[in-house]
Each structure stands twice: as C-alpha cells, then as structure tokens.
ROZA-680472 format. One record per atom (N, C-alpha, C): residue number from 0; residue in one letter; chain; x, y, z. Coordinates in steps of 0.1 Angstrom, whole numbers. Last residue first. Layout:
N
+-----+----+----+-------+-------+-------+
!   i ! aa ! ch !    xx !    yy !    zz !
+-----+----+----+-------+-------+-------+
! NUM !  A !  A !     X !     Y !     Z !
...
+-----+----+----+-------+-------+-------+
END
This chain:
84
+-----+----+----+-------+-------+-------+
!   i ! aa ! ch !    xx !    yy !    zz !
+-----+----+----+-------+-------+-------+
!  83 !  F !  A !  -390 !    69 !  -361 !
!  83 !  F !  A !  -387 !    79 !  -351 !
!  83 !  F !  A !  -391 !    74 !  -337 !
!  82 !  R !  A !  -398 !    50 !  -378 !
!  82 !  R !  A !  -383 !    54 !  -378 !
!  82 !  R !  A !  -380 !    63 !  -367 !
!  81 !  N !  A !  -425 !    47 !  -380 !
!  81 !  N !  A !  -418 !    39 !  -370 !
!  81 !  N !  A !  -403 !    41 !  -370 !
!  80 !  S !  A !  -432 !    63 !  -400 !
!  80 !  S !  A !  -434 !    68 !  -387 !
!  80 !  S !  A !  -427 !    60 !  -377 !
!  79 !  F !  A !  -429 !    49 !  -424 !
!  79 !  F !  A !  -419 !    59 !  -420 !
!  79 !  F !  A !  -420 !    64 !  -406 !
!  78 !  V !  A !  -451 !    32 !  -425 !
!  78 !  V !  A !  -438 !    27 !  -426 !
!  78 !  V !  A !  -428 !    36 !  -420 !
!  77 !  C !  A !  -473 !    50 !  -423 !
!  77 !  C !  A !  -472 !    39 !  -413 !
!  77 !  C !  A !  -457 !    33 !  -413 !
!  76 !  F !  A !  -469 !    66 !  -445 !
!  76 !  F !  A !  -468 !    72 !  -432 !
!  76 !  F !  A !  -466 !    61 !  -421 !
!  75 !  A !  A !  -473 !    47 !  -466 !
!  75 !  A !  A !  -460 !    54 !  -464 !
!  75 !  A !  A !  -458 !    60 !  -450 !
!  74 !  A !  A !  -500 !    41 !  -463 !
!  74 !  A !  A !  -490 !    31 !  -460 !
!  74 !  A !  A !  -476 !    37 !  -458 !
!  73 !  S !  A !  -526 !    59 !  -452 !
!  73 !  S !  A !  -513 !    61 !  -458 !
!  73 !  S !  A !  -503 !    50 !  -454 !
!  72 !  P !  A !  -551 !    52 !  -440 !
!  72 !  P !  A !  -550 !    60 !  -453 !
!  72 !  P !  A !  -537 !    60 !  -459 !
!  71 !  F !  A !  -566 !    22 !  -432 !
!  71 !  F !  A !  -555 !    32 !  -428 !
!  71 !  F !  A !  -551 !    39 !  -441 !
!  70 !  R !  A !  -601 !    21 !  -441 !
!  70 !  R !  A !  -587 !    16 !  -441 !
!  70 !  R !  A !  -577 !    26 !  -436 !
!  69 !  G !  A !  -625 !    32 !  -444 !
!  69 !  G !  A !  -622 !    26 !  -432 !
!  69 !  G !  A !  -609 !    20 !  -431 !
!  68 !  D !  A !  -632 !    47 !  -466 !
!  68 !  D !  A !  -633 !    33 !  -467 !
!  68 !  D !  A !  -630 !    25 !  -455 !
!  67 !  P !  A !  -627 !    74 !  -459 !
!  67 !  P !  A !  -641 !    69 !  -460 !
!  67 !  P !  A !  -642 !    54 !  -462 !
!  66 !  A !  A !  -607 !    90 !  -442 !
!  66 !  A !  A !  -606 !    76 !  -446 !
!  66 !  A !  A !  -620 !    70 !  -448 !
!  65 !  S !  A !  -615 !   115 !  -435 !
!  65 !  S !  A !  -602 !   114 !  -441 !
!  65 !  S !  A !  -599 !   100 !  -447 !
!  64 !  P !  A !  -640 !   110 !  -423 !
!  64 !  P !  A !  -639 !   119 !  -435 !
!  64 !  P !  A !  -626 !   117 !  -442 !
!  63 !  T !  A !  -640 !    75 !  -415 !
!  63 !  T !  A !  -639 !    89 !  -411 !
!  63 !  T !  A !  -639 !    97 !  -424 !
!  62 !  P !  A !  -652 !    42 !  -405 !
!  62 !  P !  A !  -650 !    52 !  -416 !
!  62 !  P !  A !  -649 !    67 !  -410 !
!  61 !  E !  A !  -635 !    22 !  -383 !
!  61 !  E !  A !  -647 !    30 !  -385 !
!  61 !  E !  A !  -644 !    41 !  -395 !
!  60 !  F !  A !  -613 !    -1 !  -401 !
!  60 !  F !  A !  -617 !     8 !  -389 !
!  60 !  F !  A !  -630 !    15 !  -392 !
!  59 !  T !  A !  -601 !   -31 !  -410 !
!  59 !  T !  A !  -611 !   -21 !  -414 !
!  59 !  T !  A !  -616 !   -14 !  -401 !
!  58 !  T !  A !  -567 !   -40 !  -412 !
!  58 !  T !  A !  -579 !   -39 !  -404 !
!  58 !  T !  A !  -588 !   -28 !  -410 !
!  57 !  T !  A !  -544 !   -39 !  -427 !
!  57 !  T !  A !  -554 !   -47 !  -432 !
!  57 !  T !  A !  -567 !   -46 !  -424 !
!  56 !  M !  A !  -526 !   -22 !  -413 !
!  56 !  M !  A !  -529 !   -19 !  -427 !
!  56 !  M !  A !  -541 !   -27 !  -433 !
!  55 !  I !  A !  -524 !   -33 !  -388 !
!  55 !  I !  A !  -529 !   -20 !  -389 !
!  55 !  I !  A !  -533 !   -17 !  -404 !
!  54 !  L !  A !  -513 !   -59 !  -394 !
!  54 !  L !  A !  -526 !   -58 !  -387 !
!  54 !  L !  A !  -532 !   -44 !  -389 !
!  53 !  E !  A !  -489 !   -51 !  -405 !
!  53 !  E !  A !  -498 !   -58 !  -414 !
!  53 !  E !  A !  -512 !   -57 !  -407 !
!  52 !  Q !  A !  -477 !   -41 !  -382 !
!  52 !  Q !  A !  -479 !   -32 !  -393 !
!  52 !  Q !  A !  -489 !   -38 !  -403 !
!  51 !  M !  A !  -476 !   -64 !  -365 !
!  51 !  M !  A !  -485 !   -52 !  -362 !
!  51 !  M !  A !  -487 !   -43 !  -373 !
!  50 !  Y !  A !  -458 !   -79 !  -380 !
!  50 !  Y !  A !  -471 !   -84 !  -378 !
!  50 !  Y !  A !  -481 !   -73 !  -374 !
!  49 !  G !  A !  -435 !   -63 !  -379 !
!  49 !  G !  A !  -441 !   -66 !  -392 !
!  49 !  G !  A !  -455 !   -71 !  -390 !
!  48 !  W !  A !  -430 !   -63 !  -351 !
!  48 !  W !  A !  -432 !   -51 !  -358 !
!  48 !  W !  A !  -439 !   -53 !  -372 !
!  47 !  T !  A !  -425 !   -90 !  -347 !
!  47 !  T !  A !  -437 !   -84 !  -340 !
!  47 !  T !  A !  -440 !   -71 !  -348 !
!  46 !  L !  A !  -402 !   -93 !  -362 !
!  46 !  L !  A !  -414 !  -101 !  -365 !
!  46 !  L !  A !  -426 !   -95 !  -359 !
!  45 !  Y !  A !  -385 !   -75 !  -349 !
!  45 !  Y !  A !  -388 !   -73 !  -363 !
!  45 !  Y !  A !  -401 !   -81 !  -367 !
!  44 !  S !  A !  -383 !   -87 !  -324 !
!  44 !  S !  A !  -388 !   -74 !  -325 !
!  44 !  S !  A !  -393 !   -71 !  -340 !
!  43 !  M !  A !  -371 !  -112 !  -330 !
!  43 !  M !  A !  -385 !  -112 !  -324 !
!  43 !  M !  A !  -391 !   -98 !  -326 !
!  42 !  Q !  A !  -347 !  -103 !  -339 !
!  42 !  Q !  A !  -355 !  -110 !  -348 !
!  42 !  Q !  A !  -370 !  -110 !  -343 !
!  41 !  L !  A !  -337 !   -91 !  -315 !
!  41 !  L !  A !  -339 !   -83 !  -327 !
!  41 !  L !  A !  -349 !   -90 !  -337 !
!  40 !  G !  A !  -334 !  -114 !  -299 !
!  40 !  G !  A !  -343 !  -103 !  -295 !
!  40 !  G !  A !  -346 !   -94 !  -307 !
!  39 !  C !  A !  -315 !  -129 !  -313 !
!  39 !  C !  A !  -329 !  -134 !  -312 !
!  39 !  C !  A !  -339 !  -123 !  -308 !
!  38 !  F !  A !  -293 !  -111 !  -310 !
!  38 !  F !  A !  -298 !  -115 !  -323 !
!  38 !  F !  A !  -312 !  -120 !  -323 !
!  37 !  C !  A !  -290 !  -111 !  -282 !
!  37 !  C !  A !  -294 !   -99 !  -289 !
!  37 !  C !  A !  -299 !  -102 !  -303 !
!  36 !  F !  A !  -283 !  -139 !  -278 !
!  36 !  F !  A !  -294 !  -133 !  -271 !
!  36 !  F !  A !  -299 !  -120 !  -279 !
!  35 !  L !  A !  -259 !  -140 !  -294 !
!  35 !  L !  A !  -271 !  -148 !  -297 !
!  35 !  L !  A !  -284 !  -143 !  -291 !
!  34 !  F !  A !  -243 !  -122 !  -279 !
!  34 !  F !  A !  -246 !  -119 !  -293 !
!  34 !  F !  A !  -259 !  -127 !  -297 !
!  33 !  R !  A !  -241 !  -136 !  -255 !
!  33 !  R !  A !  -248 !  -123 !  -255 !
!  33 !  R !  A !  -252 !  -119 !  -269 !
!  32 !  L !  A !  -227 !  -159 !  -264 !
!  32 !  L !  A !  -241 !  -160 !  -258 !
!  32 !  L !  A !  -248 !  -147 !  -258 !
!  31 !  A !  A !  -204 !  -146 !  -272 !
!  31 !  A !  A !  -211 !  -154 !  -282 !
!  31 !  A !  A !  -226 !  -156 !  -277 !
!  30 !  Q !  A !  -194 !  -137 !  -247 !
!  30 !  Q !  A !  -198 !  -127 !  -258 !
!  30 !  Q !  A !  -206 !  -134 !  -268 !
!  29 !  A !  A !  -190 !  -161 !  -234 !
!  29 !  A !  A !  -200 !  -151 !  -228 !
!  29 !  A !  A !  -204 !  -141 !  -239 !
!  28 !  F !  A !  -171 !  -172 !  -251 !
!  28 !  F !  A !  -184 !  -179 !  -250 !
!  28 !  F !  A !  -194 !  -169 !  -243 !
!  27 !  F !  A !  -150 !  -154 !  -246 !
!  27 !  F !  A !  -155 !  -156 !  -259 !
!  27 !  F !  A !  -169 !  -162 !  -259 !
!  26 !  E !  A !  -145 !  -158 !  -219 !
!  26 !  E !  A !  -150 !  -145 !  -223 !
!  26 !  E !  A !  -156 !  -146 !  -237 !
!  25 !  P !  A !  -133 !  -183 !  -216 !
!  25 !  P !  A !  -147 !  -181 !  -212 !
!  25 !  P !  A !  -153 !  -168 !  -216 !
!  24 !  N !  A !  -112 !  -201 !  -230 !
!  24 !  N !  A !  -115 !  -187 !  -233 !
!  24 !  N !  A !  -130 !  -185 !  -229 !
!  23 !  S !  A !  -106 !  -226 !  -218 !
!  23 !  S !  A !   -95 !  -218 !  -224 !
!  23 !  S !  A !   -99 !  -204 !  -227 !
!  22 !  S !  A !  -130 !  -237 !  -210 !
!  22 !  S !  A !  -121 !  -233 !  -200 !
!  22 !  S !  A !  -109 !  -224 !  -205 !
!  21 !  K !  A !  -140 !  -243 !  -235 !
!  21 !  K !  A !  -147 !  -233 !  -227 !
!  21 !  K !  A !  -138 !  -228 !  -216 !
!  20 !  L !  A !  -122 !  -261 !  -245 !
!  20 !  L !  A !  -124 !  -249 !  -252 !
!  20 !  L !  A !  -130 !  -239 !  -243 !
!  19 !  K !  A !  -124 !  -282 !  -226 !
!  19 !  K !  A !  -111 !  -275 !  -228 !
!  19 !  K !  A !  -113 !  -262 !  -235 !
!  18 !  A !  A !  -151 !  -288 !  -230 !
!  18 !  A !  A !  -146 !  -284 !  -217 !
!  18 !  A !  A !  -133 !  -277 !  -218 !
!  17 !  P !  A !  -153 !  -297 !  -257 !
!  17 !  P !  A !  -159 !  -284 !  -253 !
!  17 !  P !  A !  -154 !  -279 !  -239 !
!  16 !  S !  A !  -124 !  -309 !  -274 !
!  16 !  S !  A !  -134 !  -311 !  -263 !
!  16 !  S !  A !  -140 !  -298 !  -258 !
!  15 !  G !  A !  -106 !  -310 !  -295 !
!  15 !  G !  A !  -118 !  -301 !  -296 !
!  15 !  G !  A !  -128 !  -304 !  -285 !
!  14 !  D !  A !   -82 !  -321 !  -299 !
!  14 !  D !  A !   -93 !  -330 !  -297 !
!  14 !  D !  A !  -106 !  -323 !  -297 !
!  13 !  G !  A !   -58 !  -307 !  -302 !
!  13 !  G !  A !   -67 !  -308 !  -313 !
!  13 !  G !  A !   -79 !  -317 !  -311 !
!  12 !  S !  A !   -52 !  -289 !  -271 !
!  12 !  S !  A !   -49 !  -299 !  -282 !
!  12 !  S !  A !   -60 !  -300 !  -292 !
!  11 !  P !  A !   -50 !  -254 !  -265 !
!  11 !  P !  A !   -57 !  -267 !  -264 !
!  11 !  P !  A !   -53 !  -276 !  -275 !
!  10 !  V !  A !   -19 !  -239 !  -256 !
!  10 !  V !  A !   -29 !  -240 !  -266 !
!  10 !  V !  A !   -36 !  -253 !  -264 !
!   9 !  S !  A !   -11 !  -230 !  -222 !
!   9 !  S !  A !    -9 !  -238 !  -234 !
!   9 !  S !  A !   -21 !  -238 !  -243 !
!   8 !  L !  A !   -15 !  -218 !  -198 !
!   8 !  L !  A !   -14 !  -209 !  -209 !
!   8 !  L !  A !   -12 !  -217 !  -222 !
!   7 !  D !  A !   -14 !  -235 !  -177 !
!   7 !  D !  A !   -27 !  -232 !  -182 !
!   7 !  D !  A !   -27 !  -223 !  -194 !
!   6 !  S !  A !    10 !  -260 !  -173 !
!   6 !  S !  A !     8 !  -246 !  -176 !
!   6 !  S !  A !    -6 !  -245 !  -181 !
!   5 !  N !  A !    28 !  -280 !  -152 !
!   5 !  N !  A !    15 !  -279 !  -158 !
!   5 !  N !  A !    12 !  -264 !  -160 !
!   4 !  K !  A !    61 !  -291 !  -157 !
!   4 !  K !  A !    52 !  -281 !  -152 !
!   4 !  K !  A !    39 !  -282 !  -159 !
!   3 !  G !  A !    75 !  -311 !  -171 !
!   3 !  G !  A !    74 !  -312 !  -157 !
!   3 !  G !  A !    65 !  -302 !  -150 !
!   2 !  E !  A !    90 !  -289 !  -195 !
!   2 !  E !  A !    86 !  -302 !  -191 !
!   2 !  E !  A !    85 !  -303 !  -175 !
!   1 !  I !  A !    74 !  -260 !  -206 !
!   1 !  I !  A !    85 !  -266 !  -198 !
!   1 !  I !  A !    81 !  -279 !  -193 !
!   0 !  M !  A !    64 !  -253 !  -238 !
!   0 !  M !  A !    61 !  -256 !  -225 !
!   0 !  M !  A !    72 !  -263 !  -218 !
+-----+----+----+-------+-------+-------+
END
C-alpha cells in the first residue's frame, strides 16, 4: 500500500471485525445467505415429505378389494412414486 493514500483494495487487518469483513466482500455474504436459505428450505421439504409419508403409511383407510385391511398396500410404491 502506498503511504498517504487510503486504499479499499487492502486486505482487512486481523481484528476480524464483521463490518470490515462484510464491506470487504459483500458478494460472499450474499451467497452464504442464499445457501443458508436454500439449505433450510430443503430441510423443511424433507421433514414435511417424511411426515406425510408416515401419515399415509400409518393411516387406516376405508377397506377396498385391493387393500382389505385398510392400509396403504405398497410401501415401495409410496417411496418410489415421489421420485417422479
């Protein structure tokens, strides 16, 4: 760095102040926030998906000729049908 000039391109000092870090690379923090948002969204989707799958598999429905006991007849179908 040239003495007497204030440069914004300098590496932040080791004090680790969040203001300096955020102002030094705002794109990194925007990407990190987007990643966190997507991660939380996926986790909520997986939890909802698992809850609904358990609800379908454990609920007793009206008996039919293909499911005389009133339970969902095929766990494999329930698991693999959500892949499409």
